C-alpha positions as CSV (number, residue, x, y, z in Angstrom):
1,M,-0.4,0.0,-0.1
2,M,1.7,3.7,-1.1
3,G,-0.6,5.9,0.9
4,K,-2.0,9.0,0.2
5,D,0.6,9.8,-2.5
6,G,-0.6,6.8,-4.8
7,K,0.2,7.3,-8.6
8,D,3.2,10.1,-7.5
9,A,4.8,7.5,-5.3
10,H,8.6,6.0,-5.7
11,R,9.3,3.0,-3.4
12,V,12.6,3.2,-2.4
13,T,14.6,0.2,-0.5
14,A,16.9,1.2,2.3
15,T,19.0,-1.1,4.5
16,L,19.3,-0.2,7.9
17,T,21.5,-1.7,11.0
18,K,20.5,-3.3,14.1
19,Q,20.8,-0.2,16.2
20,Q,19.0,2.3,13.2
21,H,15.8,0.1,13.3
22,A,15.5,-0.8,17.0
23,E,15.6,3.5,17.0
24,M,13.1,3.4,14.1
25,T,10.5,1.0,15.9
26,R,10.6,2.7,19.4
27,L,9.8,5.9,18.0
28,A,7.1,4.4,15.6
29,R,5.4,2.9,18.6
30,K,6.0,6.1,20.9
31,Y,4.0,8.2,18.2
32,G,1.8,5.5,17.1
33,M,3.0,5.8,13.6
34,T,4.8,3.5,10.8
35,T,8.3,3.6,10.6
36,A,7.6,3.8,7.0
37,W,5.9,7.2,7.8
38,L,9.1,8.2,10.5
39,V,11.3,7.3,7.2
40,R,9.5,9.7,5.0
41,R,9.1,12.5,7.8
42,A,13.2,12.3,7.8
43,C,13.5,12.5,4.0
44,E,11.4,15.7,4.2
45,R,13.1,17.1,6.8
46,L,16.2,16.4,5.2
47,I,14.9,18.1,2.2
48,E,13.4,21.2,4.3
49,Q,16.8,21.4,5.8
50,E,19.2,21.8,2.4
51,N,16.0,24.3,0.5
52,G,15.9,26.4,4.0
53,G,12.3,25.5,4.5
54,P,9.3,23.5,5.8
55,L,7.6,21.7,2.7
56,L,4.6,20.8,4.9
57,P,3.0,21.9,8.5
58,L,3.4,18.6,10.3
59,G,2.3,19.5,14.0
60,L,4.2,16.7,16.1
61,G,5.5,18.1,18.7
62,N,9.2,16.9,19.5
63,L,9.4,15.2,16.3
64,N,9.3,18.6,14.9
65,A,11.5,20.6,17.2
66,E,14.2,22.4,16.0
67,R,17.7,21.9,16.9
């Protein structure tokens, strides 16, 4: 299932270390989200950082906190 993006989405495969996977699973459980959503959000954050601003206003408390 591709989610809301549907036809505009591209599937990507990434390999995580055991520690990265464990942390992503922990965060997904903590925030009641899927690990796939967290990976997509991490991609958005990187793009936002490189482009100087947010792509989408997603209010997620600590997940959106600036460093």
